[in-house]
C-alpha positions, 0 to 999 in steps of 0.5 A, a space after each residue: 448260651 448267649 442269646 442271639 442278637 437277632 430279634 423279631 422287629 417290633 412295630 413302632 408302638 402307637 404309630 397310628 396313635 401318635 398321628 391321631 393325637 395331633 388330629 385331635 389337637 387340630 380338631 380342637 383348634 379348628 372348631 373355634 377358628 372356623 367359628 370365628 371365620 363364620 362370625 366374621 364373614 357369615 354373620 347373617 347365618 351365624 346360628 345355622 353355620 355354627 350348628 353345622 360346624 359343631 356337628 361336623 367337627 363333633 363327628 370327626 372328633 368322635 371318630 378320632 377318639 374311637 380310633 385312639 381307644 381301639 388302638 391304644 386302650 383296646 385291652 384296657 379296662 372299661 373304666 380306663 376307656 371311659 376316662 379317655 372319652 371323658 378327657 376327650 370331651 373335656 378337651 372339645 368342650 373346653 376349646 368351644 368355651 375358650 372361643 366364647 370367652 375370649 372372642 373379640 366383642 362386636 364393634 360398637 354401632 356407629 353413633 348418630 349426632 343429629 338432633 332428629 336421628 332415625 335408625 333403620 333396624 331392618 326388616 325381618 321375615 315373619 314366616 321364615 320364607 324370605 331371603 334375609 340378605 335381600 331384606 337387608 339390602 332393601 333396608 339399606 336402599 330404604 334408608 338412602 331413600 329416606 334421606 330425600 324424604 325427611 328434613 335435612 336436620 334428620 340423620 338416617 342410617 341403616 343398621 340392618 347388617 350390623 344389629 339383629 333385633 328380634 322383630 318377630 316379637 312384633 307379632 308375639 304377645 310377649 315382646 319383652 326381649 324386643 323392647 329390651 334390645 330395642 331400648 339398648 339399640 336406641 341408646 347405643 346409636 342415639 336414635 330418636 326414632 327406630 324404623 323396621 318392619 315385617 315381611 310375610 308371604 301371602 300366596 305369590 305376594 309379600 306383605 311389608 308391615 312398617 313399624 316405628 319405635 318411640 324412644 322413652 326419653 323423647 316422651 319423658 312425660 308420656 311413658 305410655 307412648 314408648 315402644 313399638 307401633 306397627 303401621 298399616 296398610 302393608 305394602 304388597 310386593 308381587 315378585 320379591 326376586 325382581 329388582 324392579 318390584 323391590 324398587 317399587 316397594 321402596 318408593 311406596 314405603 318412602 312415600 309414607 314417611 312424609 307423615 313421619 317427618 310431620 310426627 317428628 315436628 310434633 315431637 319437637 314442639 312437644 319437647 319445647 313446651 308447645 303442645 298447641 303446635 304439636 296438636 295442630 300438626 297431629 290434627 293434619 295427620 288424623 285428617 280422614 281425607 288424607 290417605 284414607 286416614 292412614 299414614 304408614 309409619 305413624 299408625 292412627 293409635 300413635 297419632 291419637 295417643 299423642 294428640 290426646 296427650 297434647 290436649 291434656 297438656 294444654 288443659 293444665 294451663 287453662 281455666 274453665 270451660 277451656 280446660 274441660 273442653 280440652 280434657 274431653 277432646 283427649 278422652 275421645 281420642 283415647 276411646 277411639 283407640 280402644 274402639 277402632 284399632 285395626 284387628 288385622 295388625 300383627 301383635 298390636 291391638 292389645 298393646 294399643 288398647 292397654 296404652 289408651 286405657 292408661 291414658 284414659 285413667 289419667 284423663 279421668 283423674 284430671 276430670 275428677 279434681 279441681 287443680 286449683 283446690 289441691 284435692 282438699 275435702 269436698 273438692 273432688 269426685 269421690 266415686 270417679 277417683 275410686 274407679 280410677 284407682 281400681 283401674 290403675 291397679 289392674 293396669 299395673 299388672 297388665 302384660 300388654 303394657 311395657 315395663 315402663 307403662 306398668 310402672 307409670 300405672 303404679 305411679 299414677 295410682 299413687 297420685 290418685 291415692 294421695 289425692 284421696 288421702 288429702 281429700 279425707 276419703 281414705 286412710 294411707 294404704 301405702 300406695 305412695 311408698 310402694 311406688 317409690 320402692 318399685 321405682 327405686 328398684 327399676 334401675 335397668 328399665 330405660 326411662 324409669 328415672 323420670 318416673 321415679 322423680 315423679 313418684 318421689 315428688 308425690 311422696 314429698 307432698 304426701 309426707 308434708 301433708 302428714 307433718 313429716 317435713 324432714 321426710 318431705 325434704 328427703 323425697 323432694 331432693 330425690 325427685 330433683 336428683 332423678 328429674 331432667 325437666 328443667 321447669 319441673 326441677 325449678 318447682 321442686 327446688 322452690 318447694 325445697 326452699 320453702 320447706 327448708 325455711 319452715 325448718 329454719 334451715 336458711 343455708 339450704 333454703 338460700 341454695 335451693 332458691 338460687 337453684 330454682 332461679 337457674 332452672 327457671 332460666 334454663 327452662 325459658 331458654 328451652 321454651 319450657 313452662 310458663 315464664 311468668 312462674 319465675 316472677 311469681 315464685 321470686 315474689 312469694 319466696 321473698 315474703 317467706 324468707 322475710 317471715 322465716 328470718 324474723 321467726 327463726 331469730 325469735 326462736 333462737 332467743 
């Protein structure tokens, strides 16, 4: 009997399912698309928005997957249903991964081109109770106000809405991420000085703590000065929501920048090799009759540290008793920091003391030697040098110092140990080689190149004293390769020429001599070092060259 052509209508298989699969695809595409929109237009709150979108999309996605499993795989084995969930999870996570992998990089920060550039990195809420958008607006207004307070040669730009530095670490005992990101920020913007601050609620008021960052290459001979300094006292805003109150706070903060302009002048004088002028400017900043001795963005510990360094730099070129007097001035500056650093300043007391302790040990080293006698036996204070070496060893592991500061302690100890070795007080304990090794490995630390040059120069002199002239030449060449100071490089080229003559390597000596003269000339144009040293060097080199030419010819015979 033929089968009837009439049959019961069969429902469209998987009708709901076919609608749900496109829904899954929409969710998978919508997640990265929504994140891109948030990143573009809501960068200030990207983290919070990212979390909301992720949770909402995940909830909708899970509902869609559950529908598919119920309608399509209800009769399937448990293992099959689990595989469906796994495939859906991979699709979801893959879409998010694609977003992070292929999203366009953020646009580069605008690079400033002035000789004394100041970047305002913004203000952060220390307690989470501030409106970040208002803080960003305040930073932009503050940058505009600074332009009228600083010299015309200084460029000021606000990056508050473009870059986020973890400024809350100014209060933290661990500020390594802040130091690293600020160094990268300063490099990218080419800012010599970075300004920022913390906002904190206190009852019905808001305290604003100004902060300044000193870039390492602005103080190449003073790496302990590199880093963040939090100023005092705080600016009080009685009603942050009031535009009038914000304007008043901006004016008060801008007034404190006058000291910063003077500090920039002092840094310029220092870089030009005029520590006397730098010290004179800092004398004014440290005048107790000026604003009660407080200068906002230039806190007392920063001014004292720099003032002491300027006095020490002057002492290098002085004879007794002026040298001792200047070193004593520097010692008192460093001890004032240790004794007087305000306890109320967030996250800076320990760092200020550590910086001062590092400078104090270098000062003690200078007071323990006679620079004219080059650490020869019976010319140094043995007990003082031993104490300095021990203190520097502890500072090399001090977490309150920056990475650069700890490296400076390592190199300073190498210098002390080399002096003790030269004076016949100790045997070689490997401190010099350890310093060179650590600095050669510190490739990612901003400002380490100049320290490496110093370490290599110590190693060069150390090798020369032990009679290993080839090693001495290798180290002094490395010092030249990594150093940037023209006057110091001139001296190192001079050593290379002298040691090459001793080895009868006349071609290398002649080239090093010409390089030394070129570096002396460059130093003179930059007002670096004693211009008379060039004449002294030329005279001495002429004698050494003549003796070497006679000696080397005789050796060849």
